[in-house]
N, C-alpha and C positions, 0 to 999 in steps of 0.2 A: 504493500500500500504506500510505502514511502516513495516508491517510484512515481506514483500518480502525483504526489505532492511536489516532487522535483520537476516533473514534466509541466505541471501547472505554472510553476515559477518561471521555467524557461519560456513558456508561451507568453506570460506577462512581460518578460524581459524583451521578447521579440516585438510585442505591441508597443512597448515604451520606446524602443529604438526606432521603430518605423514611424511613430508619431513625431519623435524628435527630428528625424531626417527630413520630414516634410513640413515642419513648423506647426504641428498640431499638438493639442494637449492630450496626454495619454488617457485622462479621465473621460474624454469625449468618445472613446472607443470601448465598447463593452465586449466581454468575452462570453460566448455561449458555448458551454461544454457539451459536445454531442455524444450522448451516452447510449445511442442505439446499439442493441445486441450485447450490451455490457450488463453485468449483474448489479443488483441494488447495492451490494457491498462496495462496488467501485464508485457509485454515485455518493455513497455515504462518506467514503474517504476523501473525495474532492470537496464535499460539503464541509467536512471537518477542517479542511485547509482554507475555507473561506469562500468557496465558489457557491453561488446561489442560483445561477441561471443554467438550465439544462435543456437540451434539445433532443427530441425523440422522433423517429420516423414511422414506427409501427404502433398503431393505436392500442391494441390489446396488451402488447408487451409493456407499453408505457403506463397504461392504467394499473397494471399489476404492480409496477414499481411505485407509482404515486400512492397507492393504497398501503404498500409495505413500509413506505418511508414517511407516512403522514405524521406519525407521532415523533419520530426521532429527528426528522428534518422538516419542521413545520412551515418554514418560510421559503422553501424552494419555489422558484418561478419556472413553470413548465411550458415549453414551446413545442408545438407540433411543426416539424419542418419537412415532413413527408407528405405524399399524396393522401387526400382524404376522400373516401367513398361515402356516398349518401347514407348508407346503412350504418356507418360508424359516427355520424355527426353528433348524435345525442351523447355518446360517451365523451367525445371531445368537448362539447359544450358544457358538460357537467364536471370535467376534471382539469382541463387545461386553462392556462392564463393567456396564452398567445396561440394564434394560428398564423403561420407565415406563408401558407401555400394556397390562399384563396384566389381562384381565377375564374369562378363562375357565380352568377347571381343566385342560382339554385342552392348552392352550398352555403353561401352567405345568409340567405333567408332561413335555411334550416338551423344554422348555428344561432342566429338571433332568436328565433322562435323557441329553441330548446335550451337557451341559457337560463338557468334558474334565477328567479327574480331576486333572491337574496344575495346573489353574487354580483360583483362588479361587471360591467360590460367586458366582453371578450376582446382582447387586443388583436387587431388584424393587420397583416401585411399582405399586399397584393403581389402575387408571384408574376414576374415578368420574364418572358422568353426573349431575352435580349440578344441571343445569338440567332434566333429565327429557325432553330432546328425543328424539323417536322416531328421528330421522336420525343421532343421535350414538352413537358407541361408548361403552362403559363400563358399570360396574355401577351399579345404583340404590343409594342409600345403605343401604337395608335389606339389601342382598345382600353388603355388604363384609365383615362379620365372618365369615360362613361360608367365603368364599374365603380370607380371611386365615388362618384356622385350618388349612385344607388346604395352603396354600403353606408355612407354617412347618414342615410335616412333610416337605417335599421336600428331600433332602440337597444338591442342586446349586444351591439358591436361598437367598437371604437377603432376607427381607422388610424393606424400609427405610421405606416410607411410602405416601403417596397422591398422586395426580396428577389434575388436572382441566383441561378446556378449557371454561370457562364460556360461557354464551350470548353470541353476538356482538350486543351491544346498546349503544346509546348512553345507556341509562338507567343512570346510575352507582349509583343507589340499588338498583336490581334486581341489578346486577352485584355490588355490595358484599354484598348479602344472600346471594347464592350462594357467594361466597368465604368469608363468615363461617360458613355452614352446613358447608362443607368443613373449616374450621378446627375447628369444634366436633366433627365426626365424627373428625377426626384426634386430638384430645385424648382422646376416649373410647376410641379404638383404642389409643392409647399407654398407657393405664392397664392394658390387658390384654397388650399387646405392647411392653414397655419398650425394645426395640431400635429401634422406629420413631423416626426422626430427620429425615425429609425430607417436607416438604409442598411439592410442586411446583405452583405456580400463579403466574400473572402473565406477561405478554409485553410487547412493545415499547410498546403503547398504554396498558397499565393496570398497569405494575409498581409504581407508587407506591401505588395502592389495594391491590394484592396484599400488599405489604410491611406496610401498615397493618393488614391482616386476618390477618397471621401467616405469610405465605409464608417458607419457608427457602431456596427455589431458584426463581429467575425465569428463564424461557426467552426469550431475546432474539435475534432474527435480523435483522430489517430495520434496526433502529437501529444495528446494528454493521456489517452487510455491504451494506446498501442493499436496494432492491427485489429480490424474488425473480426469478431468471432464468426465462424461459419454458420 
């Protein structure tokens, strides 16, 4: 477990160095620890080291962890960062704090309708397919504003920002162009929706570039918890 603590510190050091290199404040970039496929014990170890925000891809696996850690880690902020099917929307509305992968009005409406009235509105990021890949989920940039307008009308949701998974490419120039495109879209959106404060982009392999391009939240799994379990 000490390895997780050490890895967390190394990731924080990377964020600090990346922020300093581009003249940003390290506190303006949050770390989301991606704990998908990892046991609750790993989450608890990271929590003990001060980590509070965790990202999960698989709804049922995540709900099991949320229930298991409810007493020992009461103030974890849980983000869904994987695809969401309609038949799992109630579980998500009842257990998560954030959903970063909203790209359809139907899903947004279900989440709003199913959010328990005693809970705060569910924080939402719209997923953008910034690379335009046919195999990838997310809105095309030109579609984002229309869905944003609709989401802001739903009482059980709070629109917070944009999220993207850029193209898996070794071409840093191409990747940087996609990240900058998302930042420019975010800035335009924030002019119309001043509550937007979250630009979720950057992972273990490219967090430095993402920070340089304006990310406010990096999603890091492997660099904290090691390779994904099968």
